[in-house]
N, C-alpha and C positions, 0 to 999 in steps of 0.2 A: 197324705192329704195335701193338696196344693195350698200354698199360703197366698192370701190376698195381698195385693200391693196397694197401699194407699198413697195417692199423690195429692198433696194439699198445696195449693199455690195461693198465697195471700199477697195481693199487690196493693200497696197503699201509695197513692200519689198525693202529696201535700203541696198546696199552693200558698206561698207566703208573699207578702207585699211589704216593701220597705216604707217607712213613713207612717203617718197617722191613718187610722181607718175610721170607718163610720160605726155607729152603734149596730147597724144592720150587719156589717161585716163581722162584728164581734159575736152577734147572735148566731150567724151562720158558722162562725168558727167553733162556737160551743156545740152546735149541732154536729159539725164535722168531727169534733173531738169525741162526742158521745158515740157517734157511729164507729170511729176508730177503736174506742174502748170496747164496744160491742164486738167489732171484728176481732180484736185481740182476744177477747174472752172466748169467742167461738173457735179461734185458732188453738188456744190453749186446751179447750175442751176436746177438739178434734185430736190434738196430740196425745192427750191422756187416753182417749178412746182407742187410738191406734196402738199405743203402748200396751194397754190392757188386752187388746185383741191379739197382738203378736205374742204376748206372754202366754195367753190362753192357747194359742196355736202351738207354741213350742211345748207347753205342758202336755197338750193332747197328743202331739206328735211323739213326745217322749214316752207317753203311756202306750201308744200304739207300738212303738219299737220294742217295749218291754213286755208286751202281752205274751204270756206263756204259750208255748206250742202244746197242743193237746193231742194225745195219742188215743185212738179208739182201738180196742182189741177184744177178743173173745177168749174164754177159757176152753178147756177140753169138753165141756158140756154145752158150749155155744152161748153161755151167758156173757152179755156185753158189759164192758167197762170203759171208762175214760179216765185218763190221768195226765197230769202235767209232765212233760218231758224235761228231765233235768239238764239244763244247758251246760253244766259243769262236768258231765260225764262223757267220756270219749264215745263217739258214734261210729258205727260201721260204715264202710264206703262200698259195700257190695252192690252190684247191679242186680236188682231183683229180677229183671228180665232175663238174666243169664241162668237162673234156676229153671230146671225142666224135669218133670217126672216122666220116667220111662219105665213103666210097670211099677215094681216096688222100689226101683232105684231112683235117687235124686241126683241129677248131674248139674254141673256149673260150667257153662261154655259160653264163649263170646265176650269174655272180659279178660283181656290179655294181661291184666295185673295179677291174676290169681289162677292157680291150678287147683286141683282137688283130688281127693281119694276117698274111698268108701270104707266104712267099718261097722262093727256091731258092738253091743255091750250085753254081757250075760252074767248070770248067777247060777246057783244050783238049780233054779227053776227050769233051766233049759236042758237039764239032764246030761246025758253023754253026748258030746259034740264030736263030729268028724271034722277036725280042723283042716285037713288037707282038702276036703270038698268045699269048705267055706272059702279057703284061699282060691281055689279054682273057680269059684262063683264070682270072684272079683272083689273080695273084701280083704283089705290090706292091714287093717288095725283092729284092735279090740280093747275095750275097757272091761276089766274083770272085777266083779265084786270080791273084795278081800275079806269083808266082814260087815257086821251090822249091829246096831243096838236095838233091842226089842222096844216096841212102843208102849208096852204095858208099864204099870207103875214100877215094877222091879227094874226095868231098863237094863237087862243083862247084855253085856257085850259078847258077841258070838262070832266065830269064824265061819266063812262060807265053805261048806264041806266039799265043794268042787274046785276051790281056788287053785290049790297046788297042782292038781291034775290039769286044769285049764291052762295055767301059765306054761307048764312044761310042754304040752302038746301044741299050743299056739305058737310058741317059739320054734318048736321043731318044724312047724309048717311054714315058717318064714313070716309070721304075722307080728307086727309091732304091738307091744302091750303097754297099757296103762292100767291103773287100778282105781276103784272108788270104794269109799266107806259110806254106808247108809247110816246117817246119824239121827239120833233122837236125844241129843244132849240138851239138858235144860239149863246148864251153866258152864262157865269156863273150866271148872275142875273136871267135869265129864268130857268136855271137848279135848282136854289134855290127855285124859285116859284113852280116848279113842285114837289120838295121834300116837301115843305110846304103843297101843295094840298094833296099829298099822306098821310102825317102824320095826317092831319085834318080828312080825311075820314077813317082812321084806328082807330080813337078814340073809345074805348070800344070794339074793336074786337081782336080776338086772331089769330095768325098765327103759323103754324107748319113749314113753309118753308120760304125762303128769300123773300125780296122785290127786284124786278128786275128792272134795268134801261135798257130801250130798245130804243136807238136811231137807226133809220134806214134810209137808202136812199130810196127816192121815185123814182121808176124806170120808171114809165109810165107817169109822169106829172112833170111840174115844181114845185119845192118846195122851201120853205124859207131856207132850209138847204143845198141847192145845192153847195154853195160856202164856207160852213163851213169846216175848215181844220181838219185833224186828231188830230193835237195838241189841237185845241179848243174842239173837241169832248171829248178828254181825260180829259181836265180841267173841262168840264161840268160834266162828270161822277164822277170825284173825289169830286166835290162840292155836288152833289146829294148823293153820298155814305156816305160822312162824316156826313151829316145831318141825314140820315137814321140810321147810326150806333150810333150816339149820342143819338138818341131816343130809343135805345135798340133793334132794329131789325137787322137782318143779311142782308146786301146788297149783290146783285149778279148782274153780267153783262150778258146781252144777246148778243150773237155774232155769226158771221159766219166766214168762211175762208177769205173772202174779207176784212172784218173789221180787223181781226187779222193780215192780211198781209199789209194793206195799210192805216188803219185809227187809231186804238188804239195804244198807246204806252204801250205795255203789261208789260214792265218792271215797269212802274209806277202803274200798276193796279194788279200786280200779287198776292197781298194779298187777293183779292176777288175771290170767286168761279165763275165759268163760266157756263152759260147755252148756249151750243153750238148748232147751227142749221146747218144741212147738210143733203141733201136729196139723196146723193149718197148711194150705198149699204153699204159702210163702212165709218166711219168718216175720213175725210182727214187731219184734223189738227194734228200736232205733239204735240200740247200744252195740258196741263192738263185741263180737264173739269169734271164736276160732273153730269150734266144733258145733254142729247142729244135729240134735237128735230129732228126726223128722217123722218117725212113726214108731209105734210100739206093737203093731199087729202084723208085721211082715212074716212071710214064710220064705226061707231060703234053703238051698241044698246044704246038707250036712247037719241041720238042726231040726228036730221034731218039735212042732208047735210054733207059737208066735215068738218073735224076737224083735228087739229094738234095732233100728238102723240109723246110721250116722253118716255125716259127710264132714270132712275136714277141708277148710279153705286155707290154701297155702300161698303166701305172697310169692310171686315170681321174682327170683333174685336178679337184680339189675347188674349189668356188667360193671365190675369194679366195686360192687357193694357186697357185703356179707349179710346174711339173714340175721 
């Protein structure tokens, strides 16, 4: 908002005469003095008004500068939300115009700062996978479910019965692998149990990509995590990640816009990379992410039925710099 500029000029010319004056002169002098006092009063009033105006302008300007930025987004059902964008959390700098859908594949071209590659994520739900055909179809990495906790009240931790087969055959096909654990932990003790399970099942195995913590809301049924707060989810994530990191693996968070808006405290988690899920044509999050899961209904060669597809955004290494 433009600030007004007040210019007040008060010119007072006083005429004085040496020697004696007349009574009339004294009366005129009194009138002149009264006028001067009135002028001084008006000048002081104008100065006060100016000061108040400028203070108000500065206050209003400050308010405008601090007005929170609002993000409008939709969930997978098309329901609309709006939320304040956290100014303290790192933002992504991807050029949204560089994303392009080519059939079931999402590419990222036209931004010289980043290159990309495509991948999938799978569990036992995809059944037997022909990993050689997956690689030939252009998919270079995969996140494999290593295990999960049931969302019923018992909350039993289980292994994915296709994990060991998948990691062996994916590596044999030359595909880089990361793993994820589907969490339904309700407290830090259970998150610690989940991390212990993951580390035990990774013994003797190598990974090229992170270990992902994947707590999710169960939308179509009652779940043991229905009453878990965002604060508790954040604590669970920190416990899981600390244990994974101490064991020498890179932890990563699976998230979507609802979780970033209403569940996770991103300021506490910002040291960890994000695997972001969003099935809109373009990612809606303003926050930084490294992997984008952009569909869960794709069909690709080598897999029967629907599969999730992902894109990894990779910074182009500048000459003389290391990634």
